[in-house]
All heavy atoms as a GROMACS GRO file, in nm:
protein
  601
    1MET      N    1   0.584   0.478   0.521
    1MET     CA    2   0.568   0.618   0.490
    1MET      C    3   0.428   0.666   0.528
    1MET      O    4   0.414   0.780   0.573
    1MET     CB    5   0.596   0.642   0.343
    1MET     CG    6   0.741   0.630   0.307
    1MET     SD    7   0.765   0.674   0.135
    1MET     CE    8   0.918   0.591   0.105
    2THR      N    9   0.330   0.581   0.513
    2THR     CA   10   0.194   0.619   0.551
    2THR      C   11   0.188   0.652   0.699
    2THR      O   12   0.126   0.751   0.740
    2THR     CB   13   0.094   0.506   0.519
    2THR    OG1   14   0.101   0.477   0.379
    2THR    CG2   15  -0.048   0.545   0.556
    3ILE      N   16   0.253   0.570   0.781
    3ILE     CA   17   0.253   0.593   0.926
    3ILE      C   18   0.315   0.730   0.957
    3ILE      O   19   0.260   0.807   1.036
    3ILE     CB   20   0.327   0.481   0.999
    3ILE    CG1   21   0.250   0.349   0.984
    3ILE    CG2   22   0.346   0.514   1.146
    3ILE    CD1   23   0.327   0.227   1.030
    4ALA      N   24   0.427   0.761   0.894
    4ALA     CA   25   0.493   0.889   0.917
    4ALA      C   26   0.403   1.005   0.878
    4ALA      O   27   0.392   1.105   0.951
    4ALA     CB   28   0.626   0.896   0.841
    5TRP      N   29   0.337   0.994   0.764
    5TRP     CA   30   0.249   1.102   0.717
    5TRP      C   31   0.129   1.120   0.809
    5TRP      O   32   0.090   1.231   0.842
    5TRP     CB   33   0.205   1.075   0.575
    5TRP     CG   34   0.305   1.114   0.471
    5TRP    CD1   35   0.438   1.081   0.469
    5TRP    CD2   36   0.283   1.192   0.355
    5TRP    NE1   37   0.497   1.132   0.358
    5TRP    CE2   38   0.404   1.201   0.286
    5TRP    CE3   39   0.171   1.253   0.301
    5TRP    CZ2   40   0.417   1.271   0.168
    5TRP    CZ3   41   0.184   1.322   0.182
    5TRP    CH2   42   0.306   1.331   0.117
    6VAL      N   43   0.067   1.008   0.849
    6VAL     CA   44  -0.052   1.016   0.935
    6VAL      C   45  -0.016   1.068   1.073
    6VAL      O   46  -0.084   1.156   1.126
    6VAL     CB   47  -0.121   0.877   0.943
    6VAL    CG1   48  -0.229   0.876   1.050
    6VAL    CG2   49  -0.182   0.839   0.808
    7GLU      N   50   0.093   1.017   1.129
    7GLU     CA   51   0.132   1.062   1.263
    7GLU      C   52   0.178   1.208   1.266
    7GLU      O   53   0.164   1.274   1.368
    7GLU     CB   54   0.240   0.970   1.321
    7GLU     CG   55   0.183   0.835   1.360
    7GLU     CD   56   0.283   0.744   1.428
    7GLU    OE1   57   0.403   0.777   1.434
    7GLU    OE2   58   0.240   0.638   1.477
    8SER      N   59   0.231   1.258   1.155
    8SER     CA   60   0.272   1.398   1.150
    8SER      C   61   0.155   1.492   1.120
    8SER      O   62   0.170   1.613   1.125
    8SER     CB   63   0.382   1.417   1.045
    8SER     OG   64   0.328   1.404   0.914
    9GLY      N   65   0.038   1.435   1.086
    9GLY     CA   66  -0.078   1.516   1.054
    9GLY      C   67  -0.082   1.566   0.911
    9GLY      O   68  -0.170   1.645   0.874
   10ARG      N   69   0.012   1.521   0.826
   10ARG     CA   70   0.016   1.566   0.687
   10ARG      C   71  -0.082   1.490   0.599
   10ARG      O   72  -0.109   1.532   0.486
   10ARG     CB   73   0.157   1.551   0.631
   10ARG     CG   74   0.257   1.642   0.701
   10ARG     CD   75   0.395   1.622   0.650
   10ARG     NE   76   0.404   1.676   0.514
   10ARG     CZ   77   0.513   1.670   0.441
   10ARG    NH1   78   0.621   1.610   0.487
   10ARG    NH2   79   0.515   1.722   0.320
   11ALA      N   80  -0.135   1.378   0.649
   11ALA     CA   81  -0.227   1.296   0.570
   11ALA      C   82  -0.320   1.221   0.663
   11ALA      O   83  -0.296   1.212   0.784
   11ALA     CB   84  -0.149   1.199   0.481
   12THR      N   85  -0.426   1.166   0.606
   12THR     CA   86  -0.516   1.078   0.680
   12THR      C   87  -0.530   0.948   0.603
   12THR      O   88  -0.517   0.947   0.479
   12THR     CB   89  -0.656   1.140   0.699
   12THR    OG1   90  -0.710   1.171   0.570
   12THR    CG2   91  -0.649   1.264   0.784
   13GLU      N   92  -0.553   0.841   0.674
   13GLU     CA   93  -0.576   0.711   0.609
   13GLU      C   94  -0.722   0.705   0.570
   13GLU      O   95  -0.811   0.717   0.656
   13GLU     CB   96  -0.539   0.598   0.705
   13GLU     CG   97  -0.569   0.460   0.653
   13GLU     CD   98  -0.496   0.425   0.524
   13GLU    OE1   99  -0.372   0.430   0.523
   13GLU    OE2  100  -0.565   0.395   0.425
   14ILE      N  101  -0.752   0.689   0.442
   14ILE     CA  102  -0.891   0.691   0.397
   14ILE      C  103  -0.958   0.554   0.401
   14ILE      O  104  -1.079   0.545   0.396
   14ILE     CB  105  -0.905   0.754   0.257
   14ILE    CG1  106  -0.827   0.675   0.154
   14ILE    CG2  107  -0.864   0.900   0.260
   14ILE    CD1  108  -0.854   0.719   0.011
   15ASN      N  109  -0.879   0.447   0.411
   15ASN     CA  110  -0.935   0.313   0.422
   15ASN      C  111  -0.980   0.294   0.567
   15ASN      O  112  -0.898   0.297   0.658
   15ASN     CB  113  -0.828   0.210   0.384
   15ASN     CG  114  -0.876   0.067   0.393
   15ASN    OD1  115  -0.960   0.033   0.474
   15ASN    ND2  116  -0.819  -0.017   0.310
   16PRO      N  117  -1.110   0.273   0.592
   16PRO     CA  118  -1.160   0.264   0.729
   16PRO      C  119  -1.095   0.153   0.811
   16PRO      O  120  -1.065   0.173   0.929
   16PRO     CB  121  -1.310   0.238   0.712
   16PRO     CG  122  -1.343   0.280   0.574
   16PRO     CD  123  -1.219   0.264   0.493
   17LEU      N  124  -1.072   0.036   0.751
   17LEU     CA  125  -1.008  -0.074   0.823
   17LEU      C  126  -0.866  -0.036   0.862
   17LEU      O  127  -0.824  -0.052   0.977
   17LEU     CB  128  -1.006  -0.202   0.739
   17LEU     CG  129  -0.922  -0.317   0.795
   17LEU    CD1  130  -0.979  -0.366   0.927
   17LEU    CD2  131  -0.909  -0.428   0.695
   18MET      N  132  -0.791   0.019   0.768
   18MET     CA  133  -0.653   0.054   0.795
   18MET      C  134  -0.644   0.174   0.892
   18MET      O  135  -0.553   0.180   0.974
   18MET     CB  136  -0.578   0.084   0.665
   18MET     CG  137  -0.571  -0.035   0.570
   18MET     SD  138  -0.512  -0.189   0.646
   18MET     CE  139  -0.340  -0.151   0.663
   19ASP      N  140  -0.742   0.264   0.886
   19ASP     CA  141  -0.746   0.375   0.979
   19ASP      C  142  -0.766   0.324   1.122
   19ASP      O  143  -0.702   0.371   1.217
   19ASP     CB  144  -0.857   0.473   0.942
   19ASP     CG  145  -0.856   0.598   1.026
   19ASP    OD1  146  -0.747   0.656   1.046
   19ASP    OD2  147  -0.964   0.638   1.072
   20LEU      N  148  -0.853   0.226   1.137
   20LEU     CA  149  -0.875   0.164   1.268
   20LEU      C  150  -0.747   0.098   1.318
   20LEU      O  151  -0.708   0.116   1.434
   20LEU     CB  152  -0.988   0.059   1.259
   20LEU     CG  153  -1.015  -0.022   1.384
   20LEU    CD1  154  -1.073   0.066   1.495
   20LEU    CD2  155  -1.107  -0.138   1.352
   21LEU      N  156  -0.680   0.024   1.229
   21LEU     CA  157  -0.558  -0.046   1.269
   21LEU      C  158  -0.444   0.049   1.306
   21LEU      O  159  -0.370   0.024   1.401
   21LEU     CB  160  -0.515  -0.143   1.159
   21LEU     CG  161  -0.609  -0.260   1.133
   21LEU    CD1  162  -0.559  -0.344   1.017
   21LEU    CD2  163  -0.628  -0.344   1.256
   22ILE      N  164  -0.430   0.157   1.231
   22ILE     CA  165  -0.322   0.252   1.263
   22ILE      C  166  -0.351   0.320   1.397
   22ILE      O  167  -0.258   0.356   1.470
   22ILE     CB  168  -0.299   0.354   1.150
   22ILE    CG1  169  -0.157   0.411   1.157
   22ILE    CG2  170  -0.400   0.466   1.154
   22ILE    CD1  171  -0.117   0.491   1.036
   23GLY      N  172  -0.480   0.335   1.431
   23GLY     CA  173  -0.517   0.391   1.560
   23GLY      C  174  -0.489   0.295   1.675
   23GLY      O  175  -0.456   0.337   1.786
   24ILE      N  176  -0.501   0.165   1.648
   24ILE     CA  177  -0.475   0.065   1.751
   24ILE      C  178  -0.325   0.055   1.777
   24ILE      O  179  -0.279   0.064   1.891
   24ILE     CB  180  -0.534  -0.073   1.712
   24ILE    CG1  181  -0.687  -0.065   1.708
   24ILE    CG2  182  -0.487  -0.182   1.806
   24ILE    CD1  183  -0.754  -0.186   1.651
   25HIS      N  184  -0.250   0.032   1.671
   25HIS     CA  185  -0.103   0.022   1.685
   25HIS      C  186  -0.039   0.028   1.546
   25HIS      O  187  -0.080  -0.047   1.457
   25HIS     CB  188  -0.064  -0.107   1.755
   25HIS     CG  189   0.074  -0.102   1.812
   25HIS    ND1  190   0.185  -0.119   1.734
   25HIS    CD2  191   0.117  -0.082   1.937
   25HIS    CE1  192   0.293  -0.110   1.810
   25HIS    NE2  193   0.254  -0.087   1.935
   26PRO      N  194   0.059   0.114   1.527
   26PRO     CA  195   0.123   0.127   1.395
   26PRO      C  196   0.184  -0.004   1.342
   26PRO      O  197   0.180  -0.028   1.222
   26PRO     CB  198   0.231   0.232   1.417
   26PRO     CG  199   0.184   0.312   1.533
   26PRO     CD  200   0.109   0.216   1.621
   27VAL      N  201   0.236  -0.087   1.431
   27VAL     CA  202   0.295  -0.214   1.385
   27VAL      C  203   0.187  -0.306   1.330
   27VAL      O  204   0.206  -0.373   1.228
   27VAL     CB  205   0.377  -0.283   1.496
   27VAL    CG1  206   0.424  -0.420   1.454
   27VAL    CG2  207   0.495  -0.196   1.537
   28LEU      N  208   0.071  -0.309   1.396
   28LEU     CA  209  -0.042  -0.390   1.345
   28LEU      C  210  -0.084  -0.341   1.208
   28LEU      O  211  -0.111  -0.420   1.118
   28LEU     CB  212  -0.158  -0.382   1.444
   28LEU     CG  213  -0.284  -0.459   1.407
   28LEU    CD1  214  -0.256  -0.608   1.394
   28LEU    CD2  215  -0.393  -0.434   1.510
   29PHE      N  216  -0.090  -0.208   1.191
   29PHE     CA  217  -0.122  -0.149   1.061
   29PHE      C  218  -0.022  -0.195   0.956
   29PHE      O  219  -0.058  -0.240   0.847
   29PHE     CB  220  -0.120   0.004   1.075
   29PHE     CG  221  -0.120   0.078   0.944
   29PHE    CD1  222  -0.238   0.105   0.879
   29PHE    CD2  223  -0.001   0.123   0.886
   29PHE    CE1  224  -0.239   0.174   0.759
   29PHE    CE2  225  -0.002   0.192   0.767
   29PHE     CZ  226  -0.121   0.217   0.703
   30MET      N  227   0.109  -0.184   0.988
   30MET     CA  228   0.213  -0.216   0.892
   30MET      C  229   0.210  -0.365   0.854
   30MET      O  230   0.217  -0.399   0.735
   30MET     CB  231   0.350  -0.181   0.951
   30MET     CG  232   0.465  -0.204   0.856
   30MET     SD  233   0.622  -0.149   0.924
   30MET     CE  234   0.634  -0.245   1.071
   31VAL      N  235   0.196  -0.453   0.952
   31VAL     CA  236   0.193  -0.596   0.924
   31VAL      C  237   0.072  -0.631   0.838
   31VAL      O  238   0.083  -0.707   0.741
   31VAL     CB  239   0.193  -0.677   1.056
   31VAL    CG1  240   0.162  -0.822   1.033
   31VAL    CG2  241   0.328  -0.661   1.126
   32THR      N  242  -0.044  -0.575   0.871
   32THR     CA  243  -0.165  -0.602   0.793
   32THR      C  244  -0.152  -0.552   0.650
   32THR      O  245  -0.188  -0.622   0.556
   32THR     CB  246  -0.287  -0.537   0.861
   32THR    OG1  247  -0.298  -0.586   0.995
   32THR    CG2  248  -0.415  -0.568   0.786
   33LYS      N  249  -0.097  -0.431   0.634
   33LYS     CA  250  -0.084  -0.374   0.501
   33LYS      C  251   0.011  -0.458   0.415
   33LYS      O  252  -0.018  -0.489   0.299
   33LYS     CB  253  -0.034  -0.230   0.510
   33LYS     CG  254  -0.044  -0.153   0.381
   33LYS     CD  255  -0.028  -0.005   0.407
   33LYS     CE  256  -0.073   0.072   0.286
   33LYS     NZ  257  -0.082   0.214   0.309
   34ILE      N  258   0.124  -0.497   0.473
   34ILE     CA  259   0.221  -0.579   0.400
   34ILE      C  260   0.159  -0.715   0.364
   34ILE      O  261   0.173  -0.764   0.252
   34ILE     CB  262   0.351  -0.596   0.480
   34ILE    CG1  263   0.424  -0.462   0.487
   34ILE    CG2  264   0.440  -0.705   0.423
   34ILE    CD1  265   0.540  -0.459   0.584
   35LEU      N  266   0.087  -0.775   0.459
   35LEU     CA  267   0.024  -0.904   0.435
   35LEU      C  268  -0.079  -0.896   0.322
   35LEU      O  269  -0.080  -0.980   0.232
   35LEU     CB  270  -0.041  -0.955   0.564
   35LEU     CG  271  -0.112  -1.088   0.556
   35LEU    CD1  272  -0.011  -1.200   0.530
   35LEU    CD2  273  -0.189  -1.116   0.683
   36LEU      N  274  -0.165  -0.795   0.327
   36LEU     CA  275  -0.270  -0.782   0.224
   36LEU      C  276  -0.212  -0.757   0.086
   36LEU      O  277  -0.258  -0.814  -0.014
   36LEU     CB  278  -0.368  -0.671   0.262
   36LEU     CG  279  -0.460  -0.703   0.381
   36LEU    CD1  280  -0.541  -0.579   0.419
   36LEU    CD2  281  -0.551  -0.820   0.349
   37VAL      N  282  -0.110  -0.672   0.078
   37VAL     CA  283  -0.047  -0.644  -0.052
   37VAL      C  284   0.018  -0.770  -0.106
   37VAL      O  285   0.005  -0.803  -0.225
   37VAL     CB  286   0.054  -0.528  -0.040
   37VAL    CG1  287   0.140  -0.518  -0.164
   37VAL    CG2  288  -0.019  -0.398  -0.014
   38ASN      N  289   0.089  -0.842  -0.020
   38ASN     CA  290   0.155  -0.965  -0.065
   38ASN      C  291   0.055  -1.073  -0.105
   38ASN      O  292   0.079  -1.145  -0.203
   38ASN     CB  293   0.251  -1.015   0.040
   38ASN     CG  294   0.380  -0.936   0.041
   38ASN    OD1  295   0.447  -0.928  -0.060
   38ASN    ND2  296   0.411  -0.876   0.153
   39LEU      N  297  -0.054  -1.086  -0.033
   39LEU     CA  298  -0.157  -1.184  -0.071
   39LEU      C  299  -0.219  -1.149  -0.206
   39LEU      O  300  -0.243  -1.236  -0.289
   39LEU     CB  301  -0.264  -1.194   0.036
   39LEU     CG  302  -0.224  -1.266   0.164
   39LEU    CD1  303  -0.336  -1.255   0.268
   39LEU    CD2  304  -0.192  -1.412   0.136
   40GLY      N  305  -0.243  -1.020  -0.229
   40GLY     CA  306  -0.297  -0.977  -0.358
   40GLY      C  307  -0.200  -1.006  -0.473
   40GLY      O  308  -0.239  -1.055  -0.579
   41ALA      N  309  -0.071  -0.975  -0.450
   41ALA     CA  310   0.030  -1.002  -0.552
   41ALA      C  311   0.043  -1.151  -0.579
   41ALA      O  312   0.056  -1.196  -0.694
   41ALA     CB  313   0.164  -0.943  -0.511
   42LEU      N  314   0.037  -1.232  -0.471
   42LEU     CA  315   0.046  -1.376  -0.486
   42LEU      C  316  -0.072  -1.430  -0.567
   42LEU      O  317  -0.056  -1.515  -0.655
   42LEU     CB  318   0.051  -1.444  -0.350
   42LEU     CG  319   0.056  -1.596  -0.349
   42LEU    CD1  320   0.184  -1.646  -0.417
   42LEU    CD2  321   0.047  -1.650  -0.207
   43LEU      N  322  -0.191  -1.379  -0.538
   43LEU     CA  323  -0.310  -1.422  -0.612
   43LEU      C  324  -0.296  -1.390  -0.762
   43LEU      O  325  -0.323  -1.475  -0.847
   43LEU     CB  326  -0.435  -1.354  -0.555
   43LEU     CG  327  -0.566  -1.387  -0.625
   43LEU    CD1  328  -0.602  -1.533  -0.602
   43LEU    CD2  329  -0.676  -1.296  -0.576
   44LEU      N  330  -0.250  -1.269  -0.792
   44LEU     CA  331  -0.230  -1.233  -0.932
   44LEU      C  332  -0.121  -1.317  -0.996
   44LEU      O  333  -0.131  -1.358  -1.113
   44LEU     CB  334  -0.198  -1.084  -0.946
   44LEU     CG  335  -0.314  -0.989  -0.915
   44LEU    CD1  336  -0.264  -0.845  -0.912
   44LEU    CD2  337  -0.427  -1.006  -1.014
   45TRP      N  338  -0.015  -1.346  -0.922
   45TRP     CA  339   0.094  -1.428  -0.975
   45TRP      C  340   0.048  -1.570  -1.005
   45TRP      O  341   0.087  -1.630  -1.103
   45TRP     CB  342   0.212  -1.429  -0.878
   45TRP     CG  343   0.328  -1.507  -0.928
   45TRP    CD1  344   0.371  -1.629  -0.885
   45TRP    CD2  345   0.415  -1.471  -1.036
   45TRP    NE1  346   0.479  -1.670  -0.957
   45TRP    CE2  347   0.509  -1.576  -1.052
   45TRP    CE3  348   0.423  -1.361  -1.120
   45TRP    CZ2  349   0.610  -1.571  -1.147
   45TRP    CZ3  350   0.522  -1.357  -1.215
   45TRP    CH2  351   0.614  -1.463  -1.228
   46ARG      N  352  -0.039  -1.623  -0.920
   46ARG     CA  353  -0.090  -1.760  -0.942
   46ARG      C  354  -0.169  -1.769  -1.072
   46ARG      O  355  -0.178  -1.875  -1.134
   46ARG     CB  356  -0.175  -1.804  -0.826
   46ARG     CG  357  -0.091  -1.832  -0.702
   46ARG     CD  358  -0.168  -1.906  -0.600
   46ARG     NE  359  -0.222  -2.025  -0.662
   46ARG     CZ  360  -0.228  -2.142  -0.605
   46ARG    NH1  361  -0.183  -2.155  -0.484
   46ARG    NH2  362  -0.281  -2.246  -0.666
   47PHE      N  363  -0.229  -1.658  -1.114
   47PHE     CA  364  -0.307  -1.655  -1.238
   47PHE      C  365  -0.232  -1.582  -1.350
   47PHE      O  366  -0.292  -1.527  -1.442
   47PHE     CB  367  -0.444  -1.590  -1.214
   47PHE     CG  368  -0.533  -1.672  -1.128
   47PHE    CD1  369  -0.547  -1.643  -0.993
   47PHE    CD2  370  -0.601  -1.781  -1.180
   47PHE    CE1  371  -0.628  -1.721  -0.911
   47PHE    CE2  372  -0.683  -1.858  -1.100
   47PHE     CZ  373  -0.697  -1.829  -0.965
   48ARG      N  374  -0.099  -1.586  -1.344
   48ARG     CA  375  -0.015  -1.510  -1.437
   48ARG      C  376  -0.030  -1.553  -1.583
   48ARG      O  377   0.008  -1.481  -1.672
   48ARG     CB  378   0.130  -1.516  -1.395
   48ARG     CG  379   0.192  -1.653  -1.400
   48ARG     CD  380   0.331  -1.653  -1.339
   48ARG     NE  381   0.389  -1.784  -1.335
   48ARG     CZ  382   0.374  -1.871  -1.236
   48ARG    NH1  383   0.300  -1.839  -1.132
   48ARG    NH2  384   0.432  -1.989  -1.239
   49GLU      N  385  -0.087  -1.671  -1.607
   49GLU     CA  386  -0.108  -1.711  -1.746
   49GLU      C  387  -0.224  -1.638  -1.810
   49GLU      O  388  -0.242  -1.641  -1.932
   49GLU     CB  389  -0.128  -1.864  -1.757
   49GLU     CG  390  -0.252  -1.918  -1.692
   49GLU     CD  391  -0.240  -1.939  -1.541
   49GLU    OE1  392  -0.128  -1.936  -1.487
   49GLU    OE2  393  -0.344  -1.958  -1.478
   50ARG      N  394  -0.303  -1.569  -1.730
   50ARG     CA  395  -0.416  -1.490  -1.782
   50ARG      C  396  -0.370  -1.346  -1.807
   50ARG      O  397  -0.304  -1.284  -1.724
   50ARG     CB  398  -0.532  -1.491  -1.683
   50ARG     CG  399  -0.586  -1.631  -1.662
   50ARG     CD  400  -0.704  -1.630  -1.572
   50ARG     NE  401  -0.747  -1.768  -1.548
   50ARG     CZ  402  -0.858  -1.799  -1.490
   50ARG    NH1  403  -0.939  -1.704  -1.446
   50ARG    NH2  404  -0.890  -1.925  -1.470
   51THR      N  405  -0.408  -1.295  -1.920
   51THR     CA  406  -0.366  -1.162  -1.960
   51THR      C  407  -0.411  -1.055  -1.861
   51THR      O  408  -0.335  -0.963  -1.829
   51THR     CB  409  -0.423  -1.128  -2.100
   51THR    OG1  410  -0.384  -1.230  -2.191
   51THR    CG2  411  -0.376  -0.994  -2.149
   52MET      N  412  -0.531  -1.067  -1.807
   52MET     CA  413  -0.581  -0.968  -1.713
   52MET      C  414  -0.498  -0.967  -1.584
   52MET      O  415  -0.473  -0.860  -1.527
   52MET     CB  416  -0.727  -0.994  -1.680
   52MET     CG  417  -0.788  -0.889  -1.588
   52MET     SD  418  -0.960  -0.920  -1.555
   52MET     CE  419  -1.033  -0.814  -1.676
   53ALA      N  420  -0.453  -1.082  -1.538
   53ALA     CA  421  -0.372  -1.088  -1.417
   53ALA      C  422  -0.237  -1.021  -1.440
   53ALA      O  423  -0.189  -0.945  -1.356
   53ALA     CB  424  -0.353  -1.233  -1.372
   54VAL      N  425  -0.176  -1.046  -1.554
   54VAL     CA  426  -0.047  -0.983  -1.586
   54VAL      C  427  -0.064  -0.832  -1.599
   54VAL      O  428   0.016  -0.755  -1.545
   54VAL     CB  429   0.014  -1.044  -1.715
   54VAL    CG1  430   0.138  -0.967  -1.758
   54VAL    CG2  431   0.046  -1.190  -1.695
   55GLY      N  432  -0.168  -0.791  -1.666
   55GLY     CA  433  -0.195  -0.647  -1.679
   55GLY      C  434  -0.218  -0.583  -1.542
   55GLY      O  435  -0.170  -0.473  -1.515
   56SER      N  436  -0.288  -0.654  -1.455
   56SER     CA  437  -0.313  -0.603  -1.320
   56SER      C  438  -0.184  -0.593  -1.241
   56SER      O  439  -0.165  -0.500  -1.164
   56SER     CB  440  -0.413  -0.694  -1.246
   56SER     OG  441  -0.537  -0.692  -1.312
   57LEU      N  442  -0.095  -0.690  -1.257
   57LEU     CA  443   0.034  -0.685  -1.189
   57LEU      C  444   0.113  -0.562  -1.234
   57LEU      O  445   0.170  -0.489  -1.150
   57LEU     CB  446   0.116  -0.812  -1.217
   57LEU     CG  447   0.081  -0.933  -1.132
   57LEU    CD1  448   0.147  -1.058  -1.189
   57LEU    CD2  449   0.126  -0.913  -0.989
   58TYR      N  450   0.116  -0.536  -1.362
   58TYR     CA  451   0.187  -0.419  -1.413
   58TYR      C  452   0.121  -0.290  -1.366
   58TYR      O  453   0.191  -0.193  -1.332
   58TYR     CB  454   0.196  -0.421  -1.566
   58TYR     CG  455   0.305  -0.512  -1.617
   58TYR    CD1  456   0.274  -0.626  -1.690
   58TYR    CD2  457   0.438  -0.485  -1.592
   58TYR    CE1  458   0.373  -0.710  -1.737
   58TYR    CE2  459   0.539  -0.568  -1.637
   58TYR     CZ  460   0.506  -0.681  -1.710
   58TYR     OH  461   0.604  -0.764  -1.755
   59LEU      N  462  -0.011  -0.288  -1.362
   59LEU     CA  463  -0.083  -0.170  -1.314
   59LEU      C  464  -0.050  -0.144  -1.167
   59LEU      O  465  -0.024  -0.030  -1.128
   59LEU     CB  466  -0.234  -0.189  -1.333
   59LEU     CG  467  -0.322  -0.074  -1.286
   59LEU    CD1  468  -0.297   0.050  -1.369
   59LEU    CD2  469  -0.468  -0.115  -1.294
   60CYS      N  470  -0.051  -0.249  -1.086
   60CYS     CA  471  -0.018  -0.234  -0.943
   60CYS      C  472   0.126  -0.188  -0.925
   60CYS      O  473   0.155  -0.103  -0.841
   60CYS     CB  474  -0.041  -0.366  -0.870
   60CYS     SG  475  -0.215  -0.409  -0.852
   61LEU      N  476   0.217  -0.246  -1.001
   61LEU     CA  477   0.358  -0.205  -0.992
   61LEU      C  478   0.374  -0.057  -1.026
   61LEU      O  479   0.443   0.016  -0.956
   61LEU     CB  480   0.444  -0.291  -1.085
   61LEU     CG  481   0.592  -0.251  -1.094
   61LEU    CD1  482   0.660  -0.270  -0.959
   61LEU    CD2  483   0.661  -0.332  -1.202
   62THR      N  484   0.307  -0.014  -1.130
   62THR     CA  485   0.314   0.126  -1.171
   62THR      C  486   0.253   0.216  -1.063
   62THR      O  487   0.312   0.318  -1.026
   62THR     CB  488   0.241   0.147  -1.305
   62THR    OG1  489   0.303   0.064  -1.404
   62THR    CG2  490   0.246   0.292  -1.349
   63ALA      N  491   0.137   0.178  -1.012
   63ALA     CA  492   0.070   0.259  -0.910
   63ALA      C  493   0.156   0.270  -0.785
   63ALA      O  494   0.173   0.379  -0.728
   63ALA     CB  495  -0.067   0.199  -0.876
   64TYR      N  496   0.211   0.159  -0.739
   64TYR     CA  497   0.295   0.162  -0.618
   64TYR      C  498   0.423   0.239  -0.641
   64TYR      O  499   0.471   0.311  -0.552
   64TYR     CB  500   0.325   0.021  -0.567
   64TYR     CG  501   0.218  -0.029  -0.473
   64TYR    CD1  502   0.125  -0.122  -0.515
   64TYR    CD2  503   0.211   0.017  -0.342
   64TYR    CE1  504   0.026  -0.167  -0.429
   64TYR    CE2  505   0.112  -0.028  -0.256
   64TYR     CZ  506   0.020  -0.120  -0.300
   64TYR     OH  507  -0.078  -0.163  -0.216
   65SER      N  508   0.480   0.230  -0.760
   65SER     CA  509   0.601   0.305  -0.790
   65SER      C  510   0.573   0.455  -0.787
   65SER      O  511   0.650   0.532  -0.730
   65SER     CB  512   0.656   0.265  -0.928
   65SER     OG  513   0.694   0.130  -0.928
   66LEU      N  514   0.462   0.496  -0.847
   66LEU     CA  515   0.426   0.638  -0.846
   66LEU      C  516   0.395   0.685  -0.704
   66LEU      O  517   0.432   0.795  -0.664
   66LEU     CB  518   0.306   0.663  -0.938
   66LEU     CG  519   0.334   0.645  -1.087
   66LEU    CD1  520   0.203   0.653  -1.166
   66LEU    CD2  521   0.432   0.748  -1.135
   67LEU      N  522   0.329   0.600  -0.627
   67LEU     CA  523   0.299   0.634  -0.488
   67LEU      C  524   0.427   0.650  -0.406
   67LEU      O  525   0.439   0.742  -0.325
   67LEU     CB  526   0.209   0.527  -0.425
   67LEU     CG  527   0.159   0.555  -0.285
   67LEU    CD1  528   0.074   0.681  -0.281
   67LEU    CD2  529   0.081   0.435  -0.235
   68MET      N  530   0.523   0.564  -0.428
   68MET     CA  531   0.652   0.575  -0.357
   68MET      C  532   0.723   0.704  -0.396
   68MET      O  533   0.782   0.770  -0.310
   68MET     CB  534   0.740   0.453  -0.385
   68MET     CG  535   0.686   0.324  -0.329
   68MET     SD  536   0.663   0.328  -0.151
   68MET     CE  537   0.830   0.332  -0.096
   69LEU      N  538   0.721   0.740  -0.522
   69LEU     CA  539   0.781   0.866  -0.564
   69LEU      C  540   0.710   0.985  -0.499
   69LEU      O  541   0.773   1.079  -0.454
   69LEU     CB  542   0.776   0.880  -0.716
   69LEU     CG  543   0.871   0.789  -0.794
   69LEU    CD1  544   0.840   0.796  -0.943
   69LEU    CD2  545   1.015   0.828  -0.767
   70TYR      N  546   0.579   0.979  -0.494
   70TYR     CA  547   0.500   1.086  -0.430
   70TYR      C  548   0.535   1.097  -0.282
   70TYR      O  549   0.559   1.205  -0.229
   70TYR     CB  550   0.353   1.060  -0.451
   70TYR     CG  551   0.262   1.159  -0.381
   70TYR    CD1  552   0.244   1.286  -0.431
   70TYR    CD2  553   0.196   1.123  -0.264
   70TYR    CE1  554   0.162   1.378  -0.367
   70TYR    CE2  555   0.115   1.214  -0.198
   70TYR     CZ  556   0.097   1.341  -0.250
   70TYR     OH  557   0.018   1.430  -0.186
   71HIS      N  558   0.531   0.982  -0.212
   71HIS     CA  559   0.565   0.981  -0.070
   71HIS      C  560   0.708   1.030  -0.046
   71HIS      O  561   0.732   1.110   0.044
   71HIS     CB  562   0.551   0.840  -0.012
   71HIS     CG  563   0.414   0.806   0.035
   71HIS    ND1  564   0.350   0.877   0.132
   71HIS    CD2  565   0.332   0.705   0.001
   71HIS    CE1  566   0.231   0.821   0.154
   71HIS    NE2  567   0.219   0.717   0.077
   72GLY      N  568   0.801   0.981  -0.124
   72GLY     CA  569   0.941   1.020  -0.109
   72GLY      C  570   0.960   1.168  -0.131
   72GLY      O  571   1.031   1.235  -0.056
   73GLY      N  572   0.896   1.224  -0.230
   73GLY     CA  573   0.905   1.367  -0.256
   73GLY      C  574   0.846   1.450  -0.144
   73GLY      O  575   0.897   1.555  -0.108
   74GLY      N  576   0.738   1.401  -0.085
   74GLY     CA  577   0.673   1.473   0.025
   74GLY      C  578   0.756   1.472   0.151
   74GLY      O  579   0.755   1.567   0.229
   75LEU      N  580   0.830   1.365   0.175
   75LEU     CA  581   0.912   1.358   0.294
   75LEU      C  582   1.038   1.442   0.280
   75LEU      O  583   1.092   1.491   0.379
   75LEU     CB  584   0.949   1.212   0.324
   75LEU     CG  585   0.835   1.125   0.374
   75LEU    CD1  586   0.881   0.981   0.389
   75LEU    CD2  587   0.777   1.175   0.505
   76ILE      N  588   1.083   1.459   0.158
   76ILE     CA  589   1.206   1.538   0.134
   76ILE      C  590   1.177   1.686   0.147
   76ILE      O  591   1.252   1.761   0.206
   76ILE     CB  592   1.268   1.504  -0.003
   76ILE    CG1  593   1.320   1.360  -0.002
   76ILE    CG2  594   1.377   1.602  -0.039
   76ILE    CD1  595   1.361   1.309  -0.138
   77SER      N  596   1.064   1.730   0.092
   77SER     CA  597   1.036   1.874   0.090
   77SER      C  598   0.986   1.930   0.220
   77SER      O  599   0.957   1.876   0.315
   77SER     CB  600   0.930   1.905  -0.018
   77SER     OG  601   0.811   1.836   0.009
   0.00000   0.00000   0.00000
């Protein structure tokens, strides 16, 4: 969804690294973004016995869910 928004001019990527990657090639951007998110989730999962890691997992899940709703609503309207 980020690629669609950036390429349509409705949004800009504010992360400098990801902005560079989306400029190089959208597939490189997508693969990097998926890899980084999954590595972060894996790291938190490995420390799931710690309360802060579990709380962080729930916080990330909530943030991504809200972001998906926001993106989805923007593409529909």
